[in-house]
C-alpha positions in Angstrom: 20.5 -84.5 -234.9 20.9 -82.8 -238.4 21.7 -85.0 -241.4 25.1 -83.4 -241.8 25.9 -83.9 -238.1 24.8 -87.5 -238.4 27.0 -88.0 -241.4 30.0 -86.6 -239.6 29.3 -88.9 -236.6 29.1 -91.9 -238.9 32.4 -91.0 -240.6 34.1 -90.5 -237.2 32.9 -94.0 -236.2 34.4 -95.3 -239.4 37.7 -93.7 -238.6 37.6 -95.2 -235.1 37.0 -98.6 -236.6 40.0 -98.2 -238.9 42.2 -97.0 -236.1 41.2 -99.8 -233.8 42.8 -102.4 -236.1 45.6 -100.2 -237.3 49.0 -101.9 -238.0 50.7 -99.0 -239.8 53.6 -98.8 -237.2 55.3 -101.2 -234.8 53.3 -99.9 -231.8 50.5 -102.2 -233.0 52.6 -105.1 -231.8 52.9 -103.9 -228.2 49.7 -102.1 -227.4 46.8 -103.4 -225.3 44.2 -101.0 -226.6 44.1 -98.3 -229.3 43.3 -95.0 -227.5 41.3 -93.2 -230.2 39.9 -90.3 -228.2 36.8 -89.5 -226.2 34.3 -86.7 -225.4 31.9 -84.6 -227.5 32.0 -85.4 -231.2 30.7 -81.9 -231.8 33.1 -80.2 -229.4 34.2 -76.6 -229.9 37.4 -77.3 -228.0 39.7 -80.2 -228.8 42.8 -81.2 -226.8 45.7 -83.1 -228.5 48.3 -84.6 -226.2 51.3 -86.7 -226.8 50.7 -90.5 -226.4 48.8 -92.9 -224.1 50.5 -94.0 -220.9 50.1 -97.3 -219.1 46.6 -96.6 -217.6 45.3 -95.2 -220.9 46.6 -98.3 -222.7 44.8 -100.5 -220.2 41.5 -98.7 -220.3 41.6 -97.6 -224.0 40.8 -94.0 -222.9 42.9 -90.8 -223.1 44.1 -88.8 -220.1 42.8 -91.1 -217.3 46.0 -91.1 -215.2 47.4 -88.3 -213.0 47.9 -85.9 -215.9 44.2 -86.6 -216.8 43.1 -85.7 -213.3 44.9 -82.3 -213.6 43.4 -81.7 -217.1 39.9 -82.3 -215.6 40.7 -79.9 -212.7 41.9 -77.2 -215.2 38.8 -77.6 -217.2 36.6 -77.2 -214.2 38.5 -74.0 -213.4 37.1 -72.5 -216.6 33.6 -73.9 -216.1 33.9 -76.9 -218.5 33.8 -80.6 -218.2 35.5 -83.4 -220.2 32.1 -84.3 -221.7 32.1 -80.9 -223.4 35.5 -81.3 -225.2 37.2 -83.8 -227.3 40.5 -85.3 -226.0 43.0 -87.3 -228.1 46.8 -87.7 -228.7 49.3 -87.5 -231.4 49.7 -91.3 -231.0 46.9 -93.7 -230.3 49.1 -96.5 -229.1 51.4 -96.5 -226.1 55.1 -96.3 -226.8 57.0 -99.0 -224.8 58.2 -97.5 -221.5 56.4 -94.2 -222.3 59.4 -93.2 -224.5 59.1 -90.3 -226.9 57.1 -90.8 -230.1 59.2 -91.7 -233.1 58.8 -90.0 -236.5 57.3 -93.0 -238.2 54.7 -93.4 -235.4 53.7 -89.7 -235.6 53.5 -89.9 -239.4 51.4 -93.1 -239.3 48.9 -91.6 -236.8 48.7 -88.1 -238.3 45.7 -88.9 -240.6 43.6 -90.0 -237.6 44.4 -86.6 -235.9 43.5 -84.6 -239.0 40.4 -86.7 -239.6 39.2 -85.9 -236.1 39.7 -82.2 -236.6 37.8 -82.4 -239.9 34.9 -84.4 -238.6 34.5 -82.9 -235.1 34.9 -79.3 -236.4 36.3 -77.7 -233.3 36.8 -73.9 -233.2 39.9 -74.3 -230.9 42.5 -77.0 -230.9 44.7 -76.9 -227.8 48.0 -78.7 -228.1 49.4 -80.1 -225.0 53.2 -80.2 -225.0 56.0 -80.2 -227.6 55.0 -83.1 -229.9 51.4 -82.0 -230.5 52.4 -78.4 -230.9 55.2 -79.1 -233.4 53.0 -81.4 -235.4 50.0 -79.1 -235.7 51.9 -75.9 -236.1 54.4 -77.4 -238.6 57.1 -75.5 -236.7 60.1 -76.7 -234.8 59.8 -74.0 -232.2 59.4 -75.5 -228.7 56.4 -75.2 -226.5 58.0 -72.9 -223.9 58.5 -70.2 -226.6 54.9 -70.3 -228.0 52.7 -71.4 -225.0 49.8 -69.2 -224.2 49.8 -67.4 -227.6 46.8 -68.3 -229.8 47.5 -68.8 -233.5 45.3 -69.2 -236.6 46.0 -72.5 -238.4 44.5 -74.7 -241.1 44.3 -78.3 -239.9 42.4 -81.1 -241.6 41.1 -78.6 -244.1 39.6 -76.4 -241.4 40.7 -73.0 -240.1 41.0 -73.1 -236.4 42.4 -71.2 -233.4 45.4 -73.2 -232.1 46.4 -72.7 -228.5 49.7 -74.2 -227.5 49.7 -75.3 -223.8 52.2 -77.0 -221.5 51.5 -80.7 -221.0 49.8 -81.4 -217.7 52.5 -84.1 -217.0 55.1 -81.3 -217.1 53.2 -79.5 -214.4 53.1 -82.6 -212.3 56.9 -82.8 -212.5 57.3 -79.1 -211.9 54.4 -77.9 -209.6 55.2 -74.2 -210.2 54.0 -74.7 -213.8 50.4 -75.4 -212.7 49.8 -71.7 -212.3 51.1 -71.1 -215.8 48.7 -73.7 -217.1 45.8 -72.1 -215.2 46.6 -68.7 -216.7 46.7 -70.2 -220.2 43.5 -72.2 -219.7 41.8 -69.0 -218.6 42.2 -67.7 -222.2 40.2 -70.6 -223.7 36.6 -69.4 -223.1 37.2 -66.1 -224.8 39.0 -67.8 -227.7 36.1 -70.2 -228.2 33.7 -67.3 -228.4 35.9 -65.3 -230.9 34.8 -65.3 -234.5 37.1 -67.3 -236.8 38.8 -65.5 -239.6 37.9 -66.3 -243.2 39.7 -69.3 -244.5 40.6 -70.1 -248.1 43.6 -70.5 -250.3 44.7 -66.9 -249.8 44.6 -67.1 -246.0 47.9 -66.9 -244.2 49.2 -70.2 -242.7 49.6 -68.7 -239.3 48.6 -65.5 -237.5 49.7 -64.7 -234.0 46.8 -63.2 -232.0 46.2 -60.8 -229.1 49.0 -58.5 -230.3 51.7 -60.9 -229.0 54.9 -61.5 -230.8 56.0 -65.0 -231.6 57.8 -66.6 -228.7 60.5 -68.3 -230.9 34.2 -98.6 -224.6 34.9 -96.0 -227.2 32.0 -95.8 -229.7 29.6 -94.6 -227.1 31.9 -91.9 -226.0 31.2 -89.8 -229.1 28.7 -87.9 -227.0 27.0 -84.6 -227.5 
């Protein structure tokens, strides 16, 4: 492991330790476990979902319920495994009753999301559902209007490809959406292989790609 990679890994562990005792919002009073994230700490592909559910809260791991099983299946469909990607959420504590994240909760957890992008250095950040998409695009446009269209964004000081995707939980509620998810997942390998544009202060905040118009146990899991 290179010195720079080791330094990034150590800083990620520091961020995990900070998050594991976080009391920045009221969710710290009702959680069982902080769900920081898991996977390859050098992953080229990062998934950002919404918030932990009951099983995630119990295990302290992201996407381990039914939506997680579908995510695993979708990854296998493009020849990848969970060990090759990083998976996290907009929130790292479960909202009571699985209600929607509140603004103060999103704001409190945002630095952890940005730090993970900064330290893991993914090429592609795939947002799952409305909350992750709106947070990381900085846009109020809903997921159904932008899903499947890659963008270039600056997140955590890094230029990345951002791919908005439907949340797997939405496909579980509406099975016809599974095929839509498969179609959009099929675009990820090519996107990972695509050269990133030059970043910098003069770079545009967002670029729509592919000619499409805008459609208005945690520490030991840092593998790799």
